[in-house]
N, C-alpha and C positions, 0 to 999 in steps of 0.2 A: 530708668522708664522715659519714654516722653509721650508727653498727653498736645494733644490737640484741645478744638472745641470739645469734639463728643468722642473721640478715639483715642488709647492709648497703646501705644506698639512699645518695647523692649528696644532701648538704646544700641545693643548688642543683636542682630538679627542674623541666623543661618541661612545661607542663601541658595536656592535652589535655581539653578542656570537651566533655561529651557530653552527650544530649539523648535518648537513646533507651534507656538502659539502665545498668544500676548495676552495678560491677565490684566484686565480694567479694575479698577475700585467698581464695587457692585456688582459684579459679573461672578459665576462660577464656570471654571474650566476644566477639562480633564486630561492629564498631562502622564505620558507613558515616561516611568525616569528607568535607563536600564546602564548608565555612565557611573564609572567608581566613586567621584563624587558624591554626585546624587544620593547613589543607593545606602553610602556611608551616612548621610543627611538623613535619611529615612529611617534606618536602621537604629540609630544613634539618638537622635532627638524626635521623630515622631511616634517610632513603634515603642519606644519607654518612657513617654512624657506621660504625664497624668493632668498636667496644670493647665491653665491657657497660655502661660508663658512659654511653655516648652511644646506648645502646638502653634505658635504663630512663626511663621516662616516669611523669608523675602524670596519675591521670585523676579529675576533677572532675564530680560531676553538675550538667548546667547547666537550671534547669527553664524557660526562655525556648525559644520556637517561634523555629526555625531561620530559618523564612522572614521573621520580623519582626529578624533579626539584625541590628545597627548598629554604627556604629564604637564606639560606647559597651559599656567592659567590664563586664558584667553581674557581679551580686553573688554570688560564689561560694560554694558549701557549703563551710562549714568543714573537714570530715573528707574526704580522697580516700584512694584507693589507689595506690601503687606496683606500677607493671608492667612486663613485658618485651613488645614486641612480637614474637611470634611469627614474623609473615608480614605483608606489605605488597603490596597487588594493586591496580592502579592501573587506571581505565577510563576512555573518554570518552563512554559512553551513559547514561542520557540525557543526563547531562551530566558535566564533568569530575570524578572523585571518587576517592578513595583506600578499600579495605576494609582495615581493622585486624583482627588476629588479635591480642587481648591478653591475659596470664594475672597474674592478680592475685599479688602478692607480701605485700604487708603496710599497714597504715593509717598513714597520716600527717595531720599539721596543717600547715595555712600557718600562717606566720610573718609572712612582710610580702611584697608582689609586688616586683620588682626591677623588669621591664618590662611593657609591653603589648604592645608590637609589635615584630616581625611575628608575635610570638605570646607568650604568656605566660610568665614565667619568675619563679618564687617561690623564698623561701627556706623550708624545711618541716624538721618535728622527726618525728621516728618517735614513733609510740603504740605503745605495747606493752603486756601486762600480766605480771605475775610468772608464770613456769609453777608453778604450785599441781600439789602432789599429789591428783588426781582420785578418789582411790579412798576418801578419808573424806571427812565432812565433811557439810554440807549441799551443798555444790558437787558432790561424788561422787555423791550420790543425784540430784540435776539433769542430770549426765550421763548415769547410768545410764537413768534415765526417759527421755530423748531417743533415748537409743540401742535403748532395749527398742521405742520408738515406729516408730524410722525400719526397724527389721526386722519390725514388723508392717504397714509400707506395703508394704516389698517384698514380701510371703507375698501380698497381694491383687493383687499385678500378675504379669504372664508374663515367666519368665525367658531366654525365648527372643527378645526385643527387646533387641538391641542397648545401648540407654539405661539398661534396666532392669540386665543384667548388667554394664554399667559402674558403675552405682550399687550394687550389691552389693559389687563389688570395693573400690571406693573405702571403703565402710562398714567393710570387713574391714582394710584397709592403713592409714588415716588414723590421727594420735595424735585422740583425743577429743576435744582442744582446737579442732581446726579445725573440726570436725562443724556447728556454727551456722551457718558462713558457706558451707560446702560444701552441707547440704541446703537453705540458703535461696537458692541459687542455683540450685539443681536443680528445684524443686518449684515448683508455680504460686503465682506471690506480684505483688505490684503494686510498680512503683518505689518508692513512698511505705512500703512494709512494708520494702524490701529496704533506704531509706536509715536507718529505725529499726534494722536491724541493724548497718550500717555506723556508726551512730554511737554505737552501744552500745561503750565503750572497756575495760569492765571483762568478765571471760568470764563471771562471773554473770549478769551481764543482759543478754547475748549470748544464753546458753540459755535465758533467761526469755522473750523476745524472740521468737526461731525456734520454740519448742516449742509454742505456740498457733498458728501457721501448720502446724506438723507434724499437729497434731493435728487441723485441721480439713479436711485432707487425706484423713485416714483417715475422718471421720465421714462427708464427702462420696461416697466409695467405697462406704461400707456402704449409703449411702442410695440411692445407684445401682444397688446390688446386687439389694436388695430392691423397687425397682420395675420393673426390666425384666427379662424372664424370658427368659433366656438363659444359656448353659452356661457354665462360669467362665472356660476357656479364652478363647471367645469375648469376656467380659467385660472379662479381661483386657486383651487384643490392643485393644478397640475404645476402650478408657479411654485407651491410652497412644496409641493413632494419633491418636486426637481431641484431643491435647493436654488434657485432665480432668488429668493429673497432673504431666507435664513442658510448661511454656510455650515449647514452639518452640525458639528456639535458645539459651537461657540454662543450659540443662544442661551443655554440653559442658567438659569438662575435659580439658587436656592431649593432645586430639584436634581434628582440624579439621575432622571429618565431623559431620553433623547426625544428629537423630534421625529428621525425616523422611526426609534421604536414608539414615542406619540402615537403615531398615525396607524402602525401596525396594532397599536394595543387599541383605538379606538375600532377600527374594524375587526378585531378580535371578539371585541363586545357587542358589537352589531350581531356578530355570526352569532354568538350565545344566546339572544337573544329572538332570531329568529332560528333556531334549533328546534322551538316548541317540545322544550325536556319539561319531565316533572317538575313539581316545584321545589321538590328535595335536593333535585341535581341543580338546578339553576341557581339556588341558594347558595350552593358550595363553589358554582362556578363563579359565580361574583365575588365570592369571598377570595377566590384565589385568583380571582383578574385585580382584585384591590390590592393583591399583595405582589402581583406582576407588576404594578405600575411605580411601584417602590423601590425594585431590583436594578441593577445594574447587569447588565447585558454579560457581562465579564464573569458574574458569579455563576456558579456551579448548579445552584437553586434555581437560575433563571431558565436554564433548559430544561431544567425537570418542570417546571411548573407550566413553558410554553407548551409543550409536548401533552401534557395532560389536558390542556384547555382546547389543543389542538384537535387531539380524539375526542373530547365530549362532544365539543359540534361537528365532529363527523360523522357520531353513531346515529343512525338512523330511529331515532327516539318517536317518529312517529310516521315515518316513509313506511308505504306497503304497496305491494301490487294485489291489480286485484285476481281474485281466481276464475280461470276458465271453467264454468261450471255447465259446459255441454257434455252431458254424459254419452252421448252418441260419438261425437267428436273425440271425446277422450278413450271409447272404446276401442276406436277406429286407431288411432296414434299407439295405444299399446301393444296392441295385437300385429302391427305394421313394426315395430320395433323387438318384439319379443315373441315367441313362438312358445307355445304351451306355458306353464305359470298361471294356471286360471286362479288358483287361490291367491296370490298376489294381488292378480286385475281385480279379482273381485271384490279386495279389501280397498283397493283404492279408489272403486266404483262406489262403494258404500260411503265413503267419507265424504265423495262428492254432492251424492245424495243427499245426507243429512247437512251439508254446507249450503243447499239450495233450501233446504226446508229452517234454517238455523244460521245466521251468519256469523254468531258469535262462539261458534263452535271451536273449542281449545284444540290446538295440533296434536293428532296422536304421537304415540311413540313406539313405534313397531323394531323388531328385531329380525331381520333374516337370517335364518340359520342353515346351512348347508355347507358341502365340500367345496372346494376351490374350482373356479370355471365354469359354473353354473348361472353366473350371471348376474349375482345379488347388487354388484355397485352398479349396472348398467342399468337394472331395472330401478335405483334409486335417481339417478339421471334423468330417465324416463316419465319417471313419475314428476320429476319439477317439470319437463318441460309441457305433459298433460294438461298439469295445473297452473302453467303459464308463469311460474316462480322462477327465483333465482336459485342456483344450485353451489353447495359448497360443501367440500370433502374435505374431512380429518382424519388423519391416520393416526390411528391411535397404538399401533404395533410397537411394544417394546417401550413405549412410554411408561416414565417409573416418579416423575413427579408431578405432587397435586400442583405447581404451578402452571404447568401447559395447560390447567383446566381451569383454577382459579385466578390466574394471574399473581405477580410480584407485588409486595408491598412499596409503595413507595420510597421508602426509607432507605430499600436498597440501592446499589450503583448498578446502571443497566438494567433496570427495574422496568416490565414490559406487561400488556394486559394477556390474558390466557386467550388460548385458541377459541373462545368460544364468541369474547367479545371482539376479536380480532377479525373474524371471518364475518361478524354482521358487519364493521365498518367496509369490508373488502365487498359484500355484496351490496352494501347501502340500502336494503331494507329491512324492517322486521319480522317479516313473514317467509324467511326463505326455506331451503330445504336443504339440512344439515344432514350430512352422510358420515356416522360416526365407524367409519372402517377398521375392521379386524378388534374389536371390543373386547372379544376374549382372549386375546393377546396382553391384555394390560400387565405391568408390570408395578412392584413394589420395592420402597428403597428408603433409607434416610431423609429423604427429602418429602417422603409421605406418600397416600396412597390414591392416586389419580381414580381408581374404582370408586372409594369414598366421595370424591369432589364430585362423580359424576349424580350423584344420589341426589342431589337438588336440582342439578340440570335435566333431569329426567323424570322427575317428580311432577305432575300435573298439578298438583295441588301445593308444590314451593316453586317452582320456575316462574311466576308471574312475577317474584322478586328476587330473581339471582343477584347475589352480589358479589362481583368480580372484586378480587383483594388492591389489584392497580385503581379500577375507577372509584370504591367505596360509597358507592350509591347502588340501588337496585335498579335492574334492569329488566323491563318484562320478555319472559322468552314463551309465553304461553302461546303465542301465534305461529312459533317456530315448529316445521313438520319434521321432527326428528328420526333418524332410520339408521339402526346399528345393523352389523354385521357380522358374524361372528362362524365358526368351521364347525364348534359345538359351546354347549351351554357348561360343561362340566367345568369349564376354569373360569367363568363369571360368578361372581358373588352371587349368594341366594338375594340381598337385600335389594342388587341392582338389577337383578334377573326379574323379582316382583314388581319391579316398575315397568316393565316392558312387555309389551303383547309379541310372543314369540309366534312366529309363520316360518315352520318348516318349508325348505327349499330344497328337494331332494335331486338326485341324480336324474340324466336323460334316459330314456328309451334309445335303443338302437335306429328307429325310426323317425323318433322325435330329433335325434343329432344330423341325420339324413338331410331331414327338412329345415335344419339351423344352418345346417353347411351350405345348401344350393341356396338358401333366402338371405343369408348373412355373411358367413364366413369366405366364401367363394369369391362373391362381389368385391368384399372389401379386401381380399388378398391381392386381386386382378387390379386394383386399384394402385394400391400402395407399390405394387410392381412393375407399374406401368404399361401393363395387359390390357387385352380386350378380348370380351368372348369370341371375337372372330380369329384370335391368335390361339386360344387355350378351352378346350372342352373335356370337363370332367364328368365321367356318366355316373348314374348312381350307383351303379355296381362296382366302380371303382371307391364309390366315397364308403360303401359298404365295408369292401374290402380293407379299408384305411381304419375302419372305426373296430371292427372285428379282429384284423389282425396284427394291426400296428399300434393302436390302442386300445388302451382298456381302463377308462374312468370314468367317474362319474360326471365331468363337464366334457367341455368342449375346448381346453386350452392345448392340450396336444396334438391335438385332431385338426387344430387352427394351425400349428407349427408345421404338422405335417404338410399341409395344403401349401403355405409358405414354402417348404422345401421344395415342390412340384413347379410353385409359380417361378422361383430361384433359376431350377434348370431348364425350364423352357422360357426364361429370360435370356440365358446365356445364345440358346440354340437362335433365337430370333434376333439378337444383337451380332448373330456372326452372318444373319444374312441366309439362314436355312429356313424351308417351310417343308413339313413332313406332309406325305398323304394320309389317308384315313388308316390303312393299314400299316403305315411303318411306325416306327418305335423309335425313342430317341435314345438307341445304345451307343456306345463309344466306337463300336464294329462298324454298324453303318453310316459313320460320319463323316468316316473319309471315302465310302463309296459313294457319297452323293455329291462330292466335288467332280467327279467326272461324269455323273450323270447332268442330263437336261434339266432345267428347273421344273417341276410338277406344278399342277395347279395352285393356285394358294388356298389353302382348306386350315382348318384349325387343327392345332394339334392334340389328338385325341389320346387321353390317360387310359391305356388298359392296363391289364393286369400284367403283362411281360415289360411296361413300361414302370409299371409303379415299383416292379422287384429292381429293375435297374435304377430307379432315383434313391427307394427309401430302404433299398438292401434287402435281405432275408427277414422275413417277417417274424417280428418279438413274441406272438403268441400264437405258435403253434401247435403246441401239445394237448391232444382233447383231453377233457375229463377220463372219458374210459382208459385211456391209456394207464392212467394210474391208478386204475380200482381192475386190476388182473389178479390180485392176490389177496388172500384172506388178513384181512388187520387191518385194512385202511377204509377210510369214510371221509365224506364231504360234508364239511360245515360250513358254515354261513355268519361272517363277520362285520361289526361297522367301526369304521376308522372315519376321524376326523374329513378323511377326502372322499367318502362315500364307503358303499357296502364292497365285501370281497369274499372270495372263496378262501376257503381254508381247509385242507389236509390235515387230516390225523393221522397217524401211524403207528402201529404197535407190533410188537414181538416178544415171543418166549422164547428162555434158555434153562438150561438147569439151573438151579440155583437155590435160594434159602427162602422164598418169597419176599424177594424185595421188588419194591417200585419205583422206579427210575424216570424221570420227569426232564426232558429237555427240549429246549426252544424259546428260552427266556419269557419263562411263563411267570406270571402274578401269582399272588398267594390265592385270589379267586378261583383261578383256576387250576390252581393246584388242588383246591380242597375239591374243587368240582370232579378231578381224576381219581381222589380217594373215596368220594361219593361213590362214583360210579363201581369202583374197584368191589366194596363195600356190598352194593345193591344185588351185582353179579354173583359173588360168595354166597350171600343169604338166599339167591334163587337159582341156584347152581343145577340141583335136581328138577327143578320145572321146566329149566331149558335146556337140561338135558347137556351142561355143561361139564367138560372131564380137563382132567391136569394132562402133562405130557406122558403120564403113566398111566392114564384110565381113571384116576381118582375122581371123588366125587368133589374132592376141593379145589378149583382152580390154580390157587396158588402153592399147593402143597407141593413142596420140589421144585416151584419154578420161579424165575426171575421176571418181571414184567419190564421192557423198557418202551414208554409212551412218548414219541417225538411229534412235535407242531414245526413242519420246514417252513424256512424262510426264519434261520434262527437269529438272523441280526434284528429284528422287528420284536420290539416288546409286546407281550400278549398277555390280555387280563381281561375278566368279565364272567360271570356267570352262562352266557349261551351257550358255550361250547359243548355242556352236560350231556345234551340227546348222543351228541357226536360220539363223544366218549364211549358211552356205553355201548352204541354201537359197532364203533370200532373192537371193542373188547370182546362183544357176543360174538364179532366174525370171527377174531382171534381165537378164542376158546372153540368154537362150534367148525370151523373149519370152512365155511361157507361164506362167499363174495358177497360184498353188497352191492346193489344195483347200480350202475354206473351212470344212470342218469337221473338220480336221487341227491338232493341236498336239505341240511336241516338245521335248524336251530331252537334252543329253548331250553331251560334250566330246570335241573332236576332237583325232586327231595330224596331222604333216604327211604321213603314207601313209598318210591317209584311214580310219583306225580310229576306232571310237567308245568313250570309256571310261565308264564308271560315273560316277554324280554321286550327290549325298544328296536328302533331301528328298523323295523319290518321292510316298509317300505323299500331303502337304503338295500337293503341284503336279498329282498326278491328282484331287483333291477340286476344286480351283481350276478345271482342265477340264471337269470336272462341272458345277461353278457356273455356267460360261459357257457352257453347250450343246455343247460339243465331243464331236465322237462317235468320233473316231479320235486315240490318244495313241501317237506315237514314242518309244521308249524304248531305251537301251542294252541289249544282249543281258544285260549282266551283272546287271542290275537286274532281271530276271525275277522273281527271290526275295522283291522286294519287293511282288511285287504279293500276296502271299499275306496281306499285312495290310490290304489292301483291305476295304470291307465287300462281302457279295454283291451288292447290289442295285448298288453302283457297277460291279462289273467283268460285271454282265450288260449294264448300258446302255452302256457302252464297248467299242470297240474297240482291242486292243493291238498295234502290229507292235515286234517287240525286234529292233534291229536290231545289226549287227556291224561294218558298215562304211558309209560315205557311199554307197556305191551305192544300199544297201538305204532308206537314208533318202531320198534321191533318189526312187526308184523308186515307195515309197509316199506320198511329197510330192504326185506329179501324178497327174491322173487319167490311165490309160491307160499309166503308167508315163513313165520320161523317155528319149529317144532319145539312143541309144549305150550302152545296157546291157545286156551281155548277160545274158538270162535265167538263164543258169547260175552266174552273179556274184552273183543276188539270192537274196532270202529265198526258198524255195520257198512261202511262203504268205505273201501281201501284208499281209493282215488275219486274225490268229489269234482270233477271239475267245474269252476265257475264263471 
């Protein structure tokens, strides 16, 4: 053991050969180690050592390029620095290496080499000066001059920068004899100049070597201040940040943070205080910030903590937009954006009216339920524009991990916040309009149930303190206007459905689709295809043909696609330089003839029924309902699907057999039970209605097999609403009478012949209206649902509200059904509403 006045080091030291810096006593420097000798030294002497002796190593500058390192030992510098390895961090990217943080203790000189492999081990001797009194003599004057120059340099720098503040503390606390090494390690100097300070064994020589470096920095700062026109504070900050004074990593002393990192940390701390976050969140941020200051940038935990703090300062804790509360302007904007949808518009205007009376109103949680293509998503976007709020859409279809909603805990690799918090970060305000699209299509997996995670988000009594797993602090969602969309409520968990205000968005009538097409769809398609109204004109009669003969849907998506197909066909003609007269159509036959004709006057291309057939092909829905009802045993029912209402044919046939009932068409259990109910009720009332079997017997099933079929066999069907249709179909089969071709029906039946109410009345009636049906039979208790129908639909349809099957059968056949007493039936067979 070699000892000086204050420091003891081993007489044998493992030597670390460095090429990227010079370690001076009193300084702390970070070195990257990747050469074989140095790697062996770290593994065998630092990572395995537990005592002070095993952690003290010698640092010798190596001027050879590490890329040209060979097995031969390079010429060693005669003076080195003994140091303590404060920290060792290993990494495999981009290649295996270690990063060492080493604090210098004292100088030593190499006496002899003991071994060169696997690492260098040398016999060393301590190099030190006698500690002289620096208050007197030439050395005292030199030390005072050096100290005053250091103070002058500090006066030209910004004390708010962490590195400068550290420099000031060291200057006040360290002994004067250590100042040359400390200052030379902190100011911008070359490795060659640092080697000169390292080689200066006498204290006087050390002061003389370091003083010109300090003076050069002062003169450089003076010159910059004269040539640049900026305020002193900005000048100081720019000089420090650009490294004019401090050369990157070399100024760190006894701490692991770097100057650039310190500047970033200080800026991050200012952002934390300016974010106006709640006290609990601020407390956690300051705690994480304190941990961040003690970390190396190369540590994996550093990036995780930094990303967390960046997210916390970017969240809109107190930023919000001011609502536009002009109800008249809001009504005008909603009417311009969307035709019909009166119920949705009224709910938005009610919210605005209440917001005028109470500014602290919590955001409502709405759920728009309806078939695809009716404008649920676009209404949400219009609501945001009406309120003057930011809009963000979150697609939930197929989401099966609760972390998508609540985020990942930061203990996991690649953790991130949930989509709610991430959406708030993107919009930058705490009161946006969030559209939770396709909430009925959430999944469930081993990663949890996202529908259950939404319970806290969509509960007005809880979402004021929503806690994301990544943030781990509460965030107030009470001012967010949540709008969910769904095609059906059947797949939404009851607890989640209970938290939302459900607004039904039914399909459009044919008249509404015509208005929507000419107000929105056609102008949008013309713009998307580069056409103008002067080049293409689609009359309303053509639009009606597209709606009735080429599309049969609740929404308008197929209609928009058909209009797009027309625009593309016209775009081809326009691009070829052809223009058509009003009477011409764009058929392939006349396109060749046009080349030989003189150019007609430029007129818009008018799409008539002939051009429509040439572009879109034969109509997809040409079959009339009456054509299907030409034989006994066929009836027309109404069904509800997530895509809207549909008409549904029910066909029955009988043959000699043993009284068996066959059901086909992919029927569910409930619909099969309805068929058995219908058979049982007809057999019990066969005499009353004069129903017979194939040989004239009183039991319709005696010696007879019945086959009941529901066409579109690839589509699964279920539900009780087909009960009255099955009874009517079988009654027609057994009686040999035809069902009226203009009648459609829906309703559940009981074994006693009662007709019970069903759901989806508006969608079913609109489907009947699209199919050209004139009379609709509904359960008596569904009469209240007719008020929701558009006035033109009520005027075009006749409605029969039936309380029992007698009334259904009497209205389904021309002249009534035999055997039914007039006293038992509805007094008015067709009540026009």
